[in-house]
VMD Tcl script that builds the backbone (N, CA, C; Angstrom):
set m [mol new atoms 504]
animate dup $m
set s [atomselect $m all]
$s set {name element resname resid chain x y z} {
  {N N MET 1 A 158.037 162.288 224.352}
  {CA C MET 1 A 157.882 160.923 224.022}
  {C C MET 1 A 158.660 160.463 222.835}
  {N N PHE 2 A 158.610 161.273 221.707}
  {CA C PHE 2 A 159.306 161.017 220.558}
  {C C PHE 2 A 160.767 161.653 220.366}
  {N N ALA 3 A 160.970 162.575 221.104}
  {CA C ALA 3 A 162.291 163.297 220.589}
  {C C ALA 3 A 163.479 162.638 221.868}
  {N N GLN 4 A 163.517 161.513 222.065}
  {CA C GLN 4 A 164.628 160.982 223.216}
  {C C GLN 4 A 165.847 160.692 222.482}
  {N N ASP 5 A 165.820 160.153 221.337}
  {CA C ASP 5 A 167.123 159.960 220.533}
  {C C ASP 5 A 167.233 160.603 219.170}
  {N N ILE 6 A 166.372 161.196 218.869}
  {CA C ILE 6 A 166.698 162.262 217.628}
  {C C ILE 6 A 166.087 163.612 217.940}
  {N N PRO 7 A 166.579 164.603 217.257}
  {CA C PRO 7 A 166.141 166.095 217.237}
  {C C PRO 7 A 164.834 166.073 216.775}
  {N N LEU 8 A 163.884 167.038 217.594}
  {CA C LEU 8 A 162.438 167.151 217.253}
  {C C LEU 8 A 162.359 168.230 215.876}
  {N N SER 9 A 162.288 167.966 214.991}
  {CA C SER 9 A 162.395 168.745 213.471}
  {C C SER 9 A 160.717 169.074 213.297}
  {N N LEU 10 A 159.915 169.516 214.252}
  {CA C LEU 10 A 158.578 169.724 213.936}
  {C C LEU 10 A 158.203 170.663 215.003}
  {N N THR 11 A 157.467 171.626 214.678}
  {CA C THR 11 A 156.935 172.713 215.519}
  {C C THR 11 A 155.344 172.753 215.443}
  {N N ALA 12 A 154.708 172.298 216.372}
  {CA C ALA 12 A 153.073 172.240 216.538}
  {C C ALA 12 A 152.714 173.272 217.583}
  {N N SER 13 A 151.846 174.019 217.350}
  {CA C SER 13 A 151.353 174.715 218.529}
  {C C SER 13 A 149.726 174.537 218.646}
  {N N ILE 14 A 149.318 174.104 219.861}
  {CA C ILE 14 A 148.053 173.920 220.111}
  {C C ILE 14 A 147.414 174.797 221.188}
  {N N CYS 15 A 146.345 175.702 220.858}
  {CA C CYS 15 A 145.836 176.717 221.969}
  {C C CYS 15 A 144.615 177.013 221.656}
  {N N PHE 16 A 143.692 176.569 222.415}
  {CA C PHE 16 A 142.061 176.840 222.315}
  {C C PHE 16 A 141.878 177.765 223.540}
  {N N GLU 17 A 140.923 178.607 223.647}
  {CA C GLU 17 A 140.443 179.339 224.579}
  {C C GLU 17 A 138.813 179.673 224.416}
  {N N GLN 18 A 138.273 178.841 225.362}
  {CA C GLN 18 A 136.690 178.800 225.313}
  {C C GLN 18 A 136.195 179.347 226.469}
  {N N LEU 19 A 134.867 179.768 226.663}
  {CA C LEU 19 A 134.238 180.215 227.781}
  {C C LEU 19 A 132.893 179.510 228.111}
  {N N TYR 20 A 132.971 178.856 229.164}
  {CA C TYR 20 A 131.605 178.354 229.550}
  {C C TYR 20 A 130.968 178.733 230.763}
  {N N ASN 21 A 130.168 179.669 230.927}
  {CA C ASN 21 A 129.600 180.111 232.171}
  {C C ASN 21 A 130.524 180.585 233.106}
  {N N GLY 22 A 131.729 181.352 232.473}
  {CA C GLY 22 A 132.549 182.010 233.368}
  {C C GLY 22 A 133.515 181.157 233.813}
  {N N VAL 23 A 133.862 179.904 233.272}
  {CA C VAL 23 A 134.927 178.920 233.364}
  {C C VAL 23 A 135.768 178.722 232.274}
  {N N ASP 24 A 136.934 179.476 232.160}
  {CA C ASP 24 A 137.669 179.168 231.048}
  {C C ASP 24 A 138.170 177.493 230.812}
  {N N GLY 25 A 138.345 177.246 229.631}
  {CA C GLY 25 A 139.134 176.041 229.503}
  {C C GLY 25 A 139.355 175.704 228.028}
  {N N ASP 26 A 139.896 174.743 227.804}
  {CA C ASP 26 A 140.726 174.506 226.521}
  {C C ASP 26 A 140.297 172.935 226.195}
  {N N SER 27 A 138.853 172.496 226.167}
  {CA C SER 27 A 138.369 171.241 225.993}
  {C C SER 27 A 138.409 170.660 224.633}
  {N N ALA 28 A 139.191 171.237 223.637}
  {CA C ALA 28 A 139.308 170.860 222.342}
  {C C ALA 28 A 140.822 170.591 221.930}
  {N N SER 29 A 141.515 170.568 223.101}
  {CA C SER 29 A 143.248 170.408 222.718}
  {C C SER 29 A 143.494 169.105 222.766}
  {N N SER 30 A 142.808 167.975 223.126}
  {CA C SER 30 A 143.197 166.548 222.812}
  {C C SER 30 A 142.779 166.343 221.317}
  {N N THR 31 A 141.684 167.040 221.003}
  {CA C THR 31 A 141.242 166.933 219.500}
  {C C THR 31 A 142.456 167.248 218.479}
  {N N GLU 32 A 143.007 168.378 218.714}
  {CA C GLU 32 A 143.853 168.870 217.973}
  {C C GLU 32 A 145.152 168.039 218.213}
  {N N LEU 33 A 145.549 167.330 219.241}
  {CA C LEU 33 A 146.514 166.448 219.218}
  {C C LEU 33 A 146.123 165.157 218.590}
  {N N TYR 34 A 145.054 164.687 218.465}
  {CA C TYR 34 A 144.612 163.518 217.730}
  {C C TYR 34 A 144.702 163.566 216.365}
  {N N GLY 35 A 144.303 164.918 215.921}
  {CA C GLY 35 A 144.657 165.357 214.487}
  {C C GLY 35 A 145.951 165.393 213.878}
  {N N LEU 36 A 146.827 165.872 214.899}
  {CA C LEU 36 A 148.350 165.931 214.630}
  {C C LEU 36 A 148.854 164.335 214.456}
  {N N LEU 37 A 148.776 163.526 215.541}
  {CA C LEU 37 A 149.123 162.118 215.484}
  {C C LEU 37 A 148.488 161.326 214.314}
  {N N SER 38 A 147.237 161.796 213.685}
  {CA C SER 38 A 146.719 161.015 212.681}
  {C C SER 38 A 147.624 161.289 211.476}
  {N N SER 39 A 147.730 162.851 211.478}
  {CA C SER 39 A 148.476 163.340 209.992}
  {C C SER 39 A 149.835 162.636 210.112}
  {N N LEU 40 A 150.329 162.568 211.244}
  {CA C LEU 40 A 151.998 162.143 211.155}
  {C C LEU 40 A 152.120 160.657 210.826}
  {N N SER 41 A 151.104 159.806 211.364}
  {CA C SER 41 A 151.143 158.306 211.295}
  {C C SER 41 A 150.308 157.951 209.915}
  {N N GLY 42 A 149.605 158.963 209.346}
  {CA C GLY 42 A 148.831 158.508 208.110}
  {C C GLY 42 A 147.691 157.586 208.143}
  {N N ILE 43 A 147.312 157.435 209.526}
  {CA C ILE 43 A 146.016 156.579 209.761}
  {C C ILE 43 A 144.918 157.510 210.207}
  {N N PRO 44 A 143.803 157.361 209.479}
  {CA C PRO 44 A 142.596 158.278 209.627}
  {C C PRO 44 A 141.868 158.170 211.007}
  {N N ILE 45 A 141.121 159.008 211.040}
  {CA C ILE 45 A 140.317 159.178 212.483}
  {C C ILE 45 A 138.986 158.837 211.923}
  {N N ASN 46 A 138.383 157.881 212.839}
  {CA C ASN 46 A 136.830 157.843 212.574}
  {C C ASN 46 A 136.110 159.189 212.770}
  {N N GLN 47 A 135.450 159.475 211.711}
  {CA C GLN 47 A 134.752 160.842 211.619}
  {C C GLN 47 A 133.230 160.851 212.533}
  {N N SER 48 A 132.923 159.588 212.758}
  {CA C SER 48 A 131.461 159.455 213.485}
  {C C SER 48 A 131.515 159.579 215.220}
  {N N ILE 49 A 132.841 160.021 215.554}
  {CA C ILE 49 A 132.956 159.981 217.026}
  {C C ILE 49 A 133.672 161.351 217.485}
  {N N ALA 50 A 132.614 162.160 218.124}
  {CA C ALA 50 A 132.769 163.542 218.751}
  {C C ALA 50 A 133.907 163.220 219.689}
  {N N VAL 51 A 134.681 164.177 219.878}
  {CA C VAL 51 A 135.744 164.206 221.087}
  {C C VAL 51 A 135.686 165.413 221.862}
  {N N THR 52 A 135.808 165.355 222.977}
  {CA C THR 52 A 136.130 166.642 224.001}
  {C C THR 52 A 137.277 166.162 224.861}
  {N N GLY 53 A 137.865 167.119 225.590}
  {CA C GLY 53 A 138.626 166.669 226.692}
  {C C GLY 53 A 140.225 167.477 226.417}
  {N N SER 54 A 140.463 168.122 227.562}
  {CA C SER 54 A 141.627 168.782 227.533}
  {C C SER 54 A 142.920 167.816 227.826}
  {N N VAL 55 A 143.962 168.194 227.588}
  {CA C VAL 55 A 145.113 167.457 227.597}
  {C C VAL 55 A 146.231 168.109 228.516}
  {N N ASN 56 A 147.021 167.587 229.240}
  {CA C ASN 56 A 148.167 167.830 229.906}
  {C C ASN 56 A 149.477 167.702 228.966}
  {N N GLN 57 A 150.412 168.191 229.373}
  {CA C GLN 57 A 151.799 167.742 228.852}
  {C C GLN 57 A 152.444 166.515 228.901}
  {N N LYS 58 A 151.945 165.667 229.723}
  {CA C LYS 58 A 151.961 164.127 229.829}
  {C C LYS 58 A 151.259 163.380 228.982}
  {N N GLY 59 A 150.170 164.080 228.418}
  {CA C GLY 59 A 149.303 163.155 227.565}
  {C C GLY 59 A 148.043 162.567 228.431}
  {N N GLN 60 A 147.931 163.207 229.506}
  {CA C GLN 60 A 146.829 162.770 230.300}
  {C C GLN 60 A 145.678 163.579 229.781}
  {N N ILE 61 A 144.330 163.002 229.541}
  {CA C ILE 61 A 143.140 163.696 229.366}
  {C C ILE 61 A 142.633 164.104 230.859}
  {N N GLN 62 A 142.206 165.434 230.542}
  {CA C GLN 62 A 141.677 166.183 231.957}
  {C C GLN 62 A 140.110 166.533 231.686}
  {N N PRO 63 A 139.640 166.685 232.940}
  {CA C PRO 63 A 138.256 166.916 232.899}
  {C C PRO 63 A 137.786 168.215 232.091}
  {N N ILE 64 A 136.491 168.039 231.703}
  {CA C ILE 64 A 136.017 169.408 230.952}
  {C C ILE 64 A 134.603 169.770 231.503}
  {N N GLY 65 A 134.199 171.126 231.287}
  {CA C GLY 65 A 132.770 171.423 231.536}
  {C C GLY 65 A 131.693 171.165 230.607}
  {N N GLY 66 A 130.473 171.155 230.919}
  {CA C GLY 66 A 129.676 171.085 229.938}
  {C C GLY 66 A 129.607 169.816 229.226}
  {N N VAL 67 A 129.945 168.568 230.054}
  {CA C VAL 67 A 129.960 167.263 229.369}
  {C C VAL 67 A 128.599 166.836 229.057}
  {N N ASN 68 A 127.498 166.937 229.732}
  {CA C ASN 68 A 126.241 166.436 229.314}
  {C C ASN 68 A 125.680 167.248 227.976}
  {N N GLU 69 A 125.846 168.591 228.287}
  {CA C GLU 69 A 125.478 169.665 227.018}
  {C C GLU 69 A 125.912 169.085 225.695}
  {N N LYS 70 A 127.333 168.927 225.717}
  {CA C LYS 70 A 128.141 168.645 224.573}
  {C C LYS 70 A 127.617 167.206 223.984}
  {N N ILE 71 A 127.434 166.142 224.878}
  {CA C ILE 71 A 126.682 164.861 224.430}
  {C C ILE 71 A 125.590 164.908 223.878}
  {N N GLU 72 A 124.679 165.826 224.664}
  {CA C GLU 72 A 123.268 165.885 224.225}
  {C C GLU 72 A 123.253 166.261 222.731}
  {N N GLY 73 A 123.922 167.517 222.474}
  {CA C GLY 73 A 123.909 168.352 221.234}
  {C C GLY 73 A 124.419 167.437 219.963}
  {N N PHE 74 A 125.715 166.873 220.505}
  {CA C PHE 74 A 126.044 165.832 219.331}
  {C C PHE 74 A 125.056 164.740 219.018}
  {N N PHE 75 A 124.330 164.223 220.015}
  {CA C PHE 75 A 123.352 163.024 219.734}
  {C C PHE 75 A 122.396 163.657 218.875}
  {N N GLN 76 A 121.890 165.089 219.267}
  {CA C GLN 76 A 120.754 165.429 218.543}
  {C C GLN 76 A 120.933 165.385 217.046}
  {N N ILE 77 A 122.321 165.981 216.893}
  {CA C ILE 77 A 122.954 165.811 215.382}
  {C C ILE 77 A 122.737 164.815 214.657}
  {N N CYS 78 A 123.220 163.669 215.447}
  {CA C CYS 78 A 123.441 162.269 214.892}
  {C C CYS 78 A 122.105 161.744 214.832}
  {N N LYS 79 A 120.999 162.124 215.512}
  {CA C LYS 79 A 119.682 161.484 215.546}
  {C C LYS 79 A 119.003 161.997 214.257}
  {N N MET 80 A 119.224 163.504 214.084}
  {CA C MET 80 A 118.658 164.141 212.865}
  {C C MET 80 A 119.230 163.492 211.719}
  {N N ARG 81 A 120.505 163.055 211.621}
  {CA C ARG 81 A 121.172 162.502 210.435}
  {C C ARG 81 A 120.750 160.984 210.331}
  {N N GLY 82 A 120.483 160.444 211.272}
  {CA C GLY 82 A 120.112 158.826 211.180}
  {C C GLY 82 A 121.319 158.179 212.173}
  {N N LEU 83 A 120.691 157.805 213.331}
  {CA C LEU 83 A 121.650 156.824 214.180}
  {C C LEU 83 A 121.974 155.461 213.342}
  {N N ASP 84 A 122.986 154.982 213.343}
  {CA C ASP 84 A 123.218 153.759 212.453}
  {C C ASP 84 A 124.278 152.960 213.535}
  {N N GLY 85 A 124.618 153.182 214.681}
  {CA C GLY 85 A 125.472 152.527 215.427}
  {C C GLY 85 A 126.738 152.829 215.568}
  {N N SER 86 A 127.276 153.821 214.343}
  {CA C SER 86 A 128.580 153.965 214.281}
  {C C SER 86 A 129.056 155.244 215.221}
  {N N HIS 87 A 128.074 155.962 215.714}
  {CA C HIS 87 A 128.165 157.329 216.353}
  {C C HIS 87 A 128.388 157.294 217.737}
  {N N GLY 88 A 129.185 158.311 218.268}
  {CA C GLY 88 A 129.412 158.189 219.569}
  {C C GLY 88 A 130.259 159.341 220.019}
  {N N VAL 89 A 130.658 159.638 221.318}
  {CA C VAL 89 A 131.336 160.563 221.869}
  {C C VAL 89 A 132.519 160.315 222.838}
  {N N MET 90 A 133.473 160.821 222.775}
  {CA C MET 90 A 134.782 160.516 223.631}
  {C C MET 90 A 134.971 161.501 224.567}
  {N N ILE 91 A 134.957 161.174 225.945}
  {CA C ILE 91 A 135.039 162.131 226.899}
  {C C ILE 91 A 136.034 161.780 228.014}
  {N N PRO 92 A 136.553 162.717 228.884}
  {CA C PRO 92 A 137.426 162.193 229.938}
  {C C PRO 92 A 136.801 161.171 230.811}
  {N N VAL 93 A 137.557 160.339 231.340}
  {CA C VAL 93 A 137.280 159.381 232.286}
  {C C VAL 93 A 136.451 160.060 233.511}
  {N N GLN 94 A 137.222 161.027 233.960}
  {CA C GLN 94 A 136.832 161.903 235.119}
  {C C GLN 94 A 135.385 162.470 235.043}
  {N N ASN 95 A 134.757 162.615 233.854}
  {CA C ASN 95 A 133.406 163.326 233.811}
  {C C ASN 95 A 132.350 162.276 233.675}
  {N N VAL 96 A 132.732 161.093 233.777}
  {CA C VAL 96 A 131.805 159.851 233.642}
  {C C VAL 96 A 130.748 159.937 235.007}
  {N N ASP 97 A 131.139 160.237 236.056}
  {CA C ASP 97 A 130.321 160.708 237.411}
  {C C ASP 97 A 129.356 161.643 237.132}
  {N N ASN 98 A 129.737 162.702 236.239}
  {CA C ASN 98 A 128.840 163.795 236.008}
  {C C ASN 98 A 127.815 163.763 235.168}
  {N N LEU 99 A 127.724 162.470 234.230}
  {CA C LEU 99 A 126.826 162.445 233.349}
  {C C LEU 99 A 125.266 162.253 234.055}
  {N N GLN 100 A 124.463 163.172 233.276}
  {CA C GLN 100 A 122.988 162.781 233.669}
  {C C GLN 100 A 122.360 163.054 232.250}
  {N N LEU 101 A 122.332 162.044 231.351}
  {CA C LEU 101 A 121.873 162.024 230.058}
  {C C LEU 101 A 120.248 161.674 230.084}
  {N N SER 102 A 119.612 162.164 229.009}
  {CA C SER 102 A 118.207 162.209 228.820}
  {C C SER 102 A 118.009 160.408 228.586}
  {N N ASP 103 A 116.781 160.048 228.959}
  {CA C ASP 103 A 116.650 158.685 228.764}
  {C C ASP 103 A 116.576 158.017 227.452}
  {N N GLU 104 A 116.421 159.175 226.532}
  {CA C GLU 104 A 116.950 158.767 224.935}
  {C C GLU 104 A 118.134 158.288 224.753}
  {N N ILE 105 A 118.983 159.147 224.985}
  {CA C ILE 105 A 120.481 158.783 224.918}
  {C C ILE 105 A 120.839 157.607 225.750}
  {N N VAL 106 A 120.214 157.344 226.811}
  {CA C VAL 106 A 120.710 156.133 227.479}
  {C C VAL 106 A 120.131 155.052 226.794}
  {N N GLN 107 A 119.134 154.858 226.510}
  {CA C GLN 107 A 118.375 153.892 225.522}
  {C C GLN 107 A 119.151 153.772 224.336}
  {N N ALA 108 A 119.420 154.680 223.701}
  {CA C ALA 108 A 120.432 154.565 222.378}
  {C C ALA 108 A 121.756 153.856 222.908}
  {N N VAL 109 A 122.269 154.287 223.900}
  {CA C VAL 109 A 123.678 153.443 224.264}
  {C C VAL 109 A 123.342 151.936 224.664}
  {N N LYS 110 A 122.126 151.852 225.237}
  {CA C LYS 110 A 121.714 150.378 225.645}
  {C C LYS 110 A 121.573 149.546 224.162}
  {N N ASP 111 A 120.861 150.371 223.296}
  {CA C ASP 111 A 120.748 149.388 222.083}
  {C C ASP 111 A 121.942 149.763 221.087}
  {N N ASN 112 A 123.043 150.009 221.462}
  {CA C ASN 112 A 124.188 149.987 220.634}
  {C C ASN 112 A 123.909 150.943 219.388}
  {N N GLN 113 A 123.350 151.948 219.598}
  {CA C GLN 113 A 123.071 152.785 218.306}
  {C C GLN 113 A 123.795 154.067 218.723}
  {N N PHE 114 A 124.408 154.183 220.006}
  {CA C PHE 114 A 125.161 155.632 220.222}
  {C C PHE 114 A 126.369 155.028 221.469}
  {N N HIS 115 A 127.428 155.579 221.346}
  {CA C HIS 115 A 128.324 155.313 222.124}
  {C C HIS 115 A 129.126 156.290 222.905}
  {N N ILE 116 A 129.473 156.004 224.077}
  {CA C ILE 116 A 130.120 156.853 224.885}
  {C C ILE 116 A 131.444 156.203 225.427}
  {N N TYR 117 A 132.343 156.621 225.118}
  {CA C TYR 117 A 133.963 156.143 225.511}
  {C C TYR 117 A 134.480 157.099 226.400}
  {N N SER 118 A 134.955 156.593 227.496}
  {CA C SER 118 A 135.746 157.252 228.438}
  {C C SER 118 A 137.093 156.961 228.283}
  {N N VAL 119 A 138.003 157.951 228.303}
  {CA C VAL 119 A 139.507 157.721 228.164}
  {C C VAL 119 A 140.299 158.653 229.023}
  {N N SER 120 A 141.445 158.170 229.537}
  {CA C SER 120 A 142.234 158.816 230.460}
  {C C SER 120 A 143.621 159.074 229.881}
  {N N THR 121 A 144.050 158.721 228.604}
  {CA C THR 121 A 145.449 159.349 228.179}
  {C C THR 121 A 145.048 159.211 226.450}
  {N N ILE 122 A 146.129 160.245 225.901}
  {CA C ILE 122 A 145.899 160.208 224.343}
  {C C ILE 122 A 146.075 158.908 223.841}
  {N N GLU 123 A 146.739 157.934 224.391}
  {CA C GLU 123 A 147.047 156.636 223.911}
  {C C GLU 123 A 145.919 156.076 223.798}
  {N N GLU 124 A 144.898 156.143 224.761}
  {CA C GLU 124 A 143.633 155.254 224.804}
  {C C GLU 124 A 142.727 155.956 223.886}
  {N N GLY 125 A 142.882 157.426 223.685}
  {CA C GLY 125 A 141.781 157.923 222.767}
  {C C GLY 125 A 142.108 157.539 221.234}
  {N N ILE 126 A 143.679 157.734 220.832}
  {CA C ILE 126 A 143.849 157.595 219.493}
  {C C ILE 126 A 143.575 156.189 219.220}
  {N N GLU 127 A 143.553 155.222 219.923}
  {CA C GLU 127 A 143.218 153.776 219.722}
  {C C GLU 127 A 141.561 153.684 219.371}
  {N N VAL 128 A 140.874 154.488 220.257}
  {CA C VAL 128 A 139.529 154.345 219.994}
  {C C VAL 128 A 139.168 155.271 218.574}
  {N N LEU 129 A 139.838 156.227 218.244}
  {CA C LEU 129 A 139.510 156.958 217.174}
  {C C LEU 129 A 139.912 156.310 215.916}
  {N N THR 130 A 141.059 155.309 216.013}
  {CA C THR 130 A 141.549 154.837 214.793}
  {C C THR 130 A 141.676 153.384 214.578}
  {N N GLY 131 A 141.228 152.578 215.660}
  {CA C GLY 131 A 141.076 151.063 215.760}
  {C C GLY 131 A 142.556 150.622 215.882}
  {N N VAL 132 A 143.481 151.321 215.852}
  {CA C VAL 132 A 144.997 150.994 215.877}
  {C C VAL 132 A 145.662 151.018 217.189}
  {N N PRO 133 A 146.309 150.206 217.535}
  {CA C PRO 133 A 147.108 150.050 218.767}
  {C C PRO 133 A 147.947 151.477 218.933}
  {N N ALA 134 A 147.882 152.204 220.071}
  {CA C ALA 134 A 148.924 153.254 220.098}
  {C C ALA 134 A 150.363 152.694 220.229}
  {N N GLY 135 A 150.600 151.823 220.999}
  {CA C GLY 135 A 152.230 151.387 221.019}
  {C C GLY 135 A 152.842 151.813 222.082}
  {N N LYS 136 A 153.257 151.006 223.071}
  {CA C LYS 136 A 154.164 151.318 224.125}
  {C C LYS 136 A 155.795 150.907 223.866}
  {N N LYS 137 A 156.705 151.831 224.053}
  {CA C LYS 137 A 158.003 151.449 224.137}
  {C C LYS 137 A 158.498 150.267 224.718}
  {N N ASN 138 A 158.997 149.295 224.080}
  {CA C ASN 138 A 159.720 147.930 224.665}
  {C C ASN 138 A 160.894 148.341 225.424}
  {N N LYS 139 A 161.545 147.476 226.052}
  {CA C LYS 139 A 162.767 147.577 226.899}
  {C C LYS 139 A 163.805 148.118 226.115}
  {N N ASP 140 A 163.978 147.934 224.840}
  {CA C ASP 140 A 164.935 148.669 223.771}
  {C C ASP 140 A 164.546 150.056 223.593}
  {N N GLY 141 A 163.458 150.486 224.075}
  {CA C GLY 141 A 163.094 151.775 223.784}
  {C C GLY 141 A 162.277 152.186 222.286}
  {N N HIS 142 A 161.832 151.083 221.819}
  {CA C HIS 142 A 161.311 151.172 220.296}
  {C C HIS 142 A 160.068 150.675 220.357}
  {N N PHE 143 A 159.219 151.434 219.667}
  {CA C PHE 143 A 157.708 151.118 219.552}
  {C C PHE 143 A 157.474 149.784 218.658}
  {N N PRO 144 A 156.322 149.046 218.804}
  {CA C PRO 144 A 156.114 147.798 217.982}
  {C C PRO 144 A 155.571 148.418 216.767}
  {N N ALA 145 A 156.160 147.806 215.691}
  {CA C ALA 145 A 155.933 147.980 214.243}
  {C C ALA 145 A 154.232 148.128 214.036}
  {N N GLY 146 A 153.813 149.151 213.327}
  {CA C GLY 146 A 152.485 149.109 212.664}
  {C C GLY 146 A 151.749 150.058 213.764}
  {N N THR 147 A 152.435 150.174 214.902}
  {CA C THR 147 A 151.496 151.156 215.765}
  {C C THR 147 A 151.359 152.628 215.514}
  {N N ILE 148 A 150.312 153.371 215.952}
  {CA C ILE 148 A 150.520 154.763 215.832}
  {C C ILE 148 A 151.713 155.490 216.411}
  {N N ASN 149 A 152.121 155.111 217.461}
  {CA C ASN 149 A 153.372 155.709 217.778}
  {C C ASN 149 A 154.693 155.417 217.088}
  {N N TYR 150 A 154.823 154.168 216.557}
  {CA C TYR 150 A 155.771 153.834 215.748}
  {C C TYR 150 A 155.760 154.511 214.408}
  {N N LEU 151 A 154.625 154.692 213.747}
  {CA C LEU 151 A 154.568 155.476 212.545}
  {C C LEU 151 A 154.954 156.840 212.782}
  {N N VAL 152 A 154.214 157.453 213.769}
  {CA C VAL 152 A 154.673 158.897 214.225}
  {C C VAL 152 A 156.394 159.117 214.362}
  {N N TYR 153 A 156.957 158.068 215.204}
  {CA C TYR 153 A 158.328 158.041 215.436}
  {C C TYR 153 A 159.043 157.992 214.079}
  {N N GLU 154 A 158.544 157.260 213.239}
  {CA C GLU 154 A 159.247 157.134 211.971}
  {C C GLU 154 A 159.196 158.386 211.026}
  {N N LYS 155 A 158.036 158.995 210.994}
  {CA C LYS 155 A 157.920 160.202 210.176}
  {C C LYS 155 A 158.659 161.274 210.963}
  {N N LEU 156 A 158.796 161.480 212.126}
  {CA C LEU 156 A 159.555 162.495 212.741}
  {C C LEU 156 A 160.934 162.237 212.535}
  {N N LYS 157 A 161.394 160.910 212.561}
  {CA C LYS 157 A 162.918 160.568 212.218}
  {C C LYS 157 A 163.219 160.917 210.856}
  {N N LYS 158 A 162.253 160.737 209.850}
  {CA C LYS 158 A 162.736 161.236 208.683}
  {C C LYS 158 A 162.607 163.014 208.529}
  {N N TYR 159 A 161.809 163.529 209.295}
  {CA C TYR 159 A 162.103 164.959 209.302}
  {C C TYR 159 A 163.283 165.528 209.787}
  {N N ALA 160 A 163.687 164.595 210.748}
  {CA C ALA 160 A 165.069 165.057 211.478}
  {C C ALA 160 A 166.009 164.730 210.356}
  {N N GLU 161 A 166.216 163.793 209.648}
  {CA C GLU 161 A 166.853 163.383 208.673}
  {C C GLU 161 A 167.381 164.270 207.403}
  {N N VAL 162 A 166.055 164.681 207.303}
  {CA C VAL 162 A 165.872 165.896 206.212}
  {C C VAL 162 A 166.442 167.189 206.611}
  {N N SER 163 A 166.267 167.655 207.830}
  {CA C SER 163 A 166.676 168.920 208.599}
  {C C SER 163 A 168.185 168.774 208.826}
  {N N LYS 164 A 168.731 167.671 209.295}
  {CA C LYS 164 A 170.138 167.313 209.198}
  {C C LYS 164 A 170.774 167.609 208.029}
  {N N LYS 165 A 170.233 167.103 206.758}
  {CA C LYS 165 A 170.874 167.157 205.572}
  {C C LYS 165 A 170.928 168.952 205.172}
  {N N GLU 166 A 169.658 169.396 205.501}
  {CA C GLU 166 A 169.637 170.836 204.952}
  {C C GLU 166 A 170.495 171.840 205.905}
  {N N ASN 167 A 170.812 171.191 206.865}
  {CA C ASN 167 A 171.702 172.318 207.588}
  {C C ASN 167 A 173.188 171.838 207.477}
  {N N ASN 168 A 173.624 170.899 207.022}
  {CA C ASN 168 A 174.971 170.509 206.397}
  {C C ASN 168 A 175.326 171.271 205.185}
}
mol reanalyze $m
mol bondsrecalc $m
mol representation Tube
mol addrep $m
């Protein structure tokens, strides 16, 4: 998405191997990508929202295993620390039909004390986590100013300029 007209002068590797009941997965890979986007854009991530979800090379969030257990576990931690309406979890949209949560969590969601966000793309997720629009390219191929993608692109452009100067 970002290296269409400039060389990508950044290398980042994201790899998670986890085991849930004999099923391999990488359900934290989207989280690492959100961290990378936050770092490059300079926009902080809301730390009261837990994130789970695998991501493919096109930025699409993929379903994960153990969604109910993950939500239940995070909810219990938030409850022990005191629910204040800021806490929640972000899950793949494909997992919504698998939700079978306790009555306590369902009531907390109804009372706006706990939130469950479902997302299908990294762009949707970064908007939930930062409150800043991700930004889509316009017809000229530019991201709108002030969006996450604009800020990331500008940082990558600076990295490319530095790299070019160092190689000359």
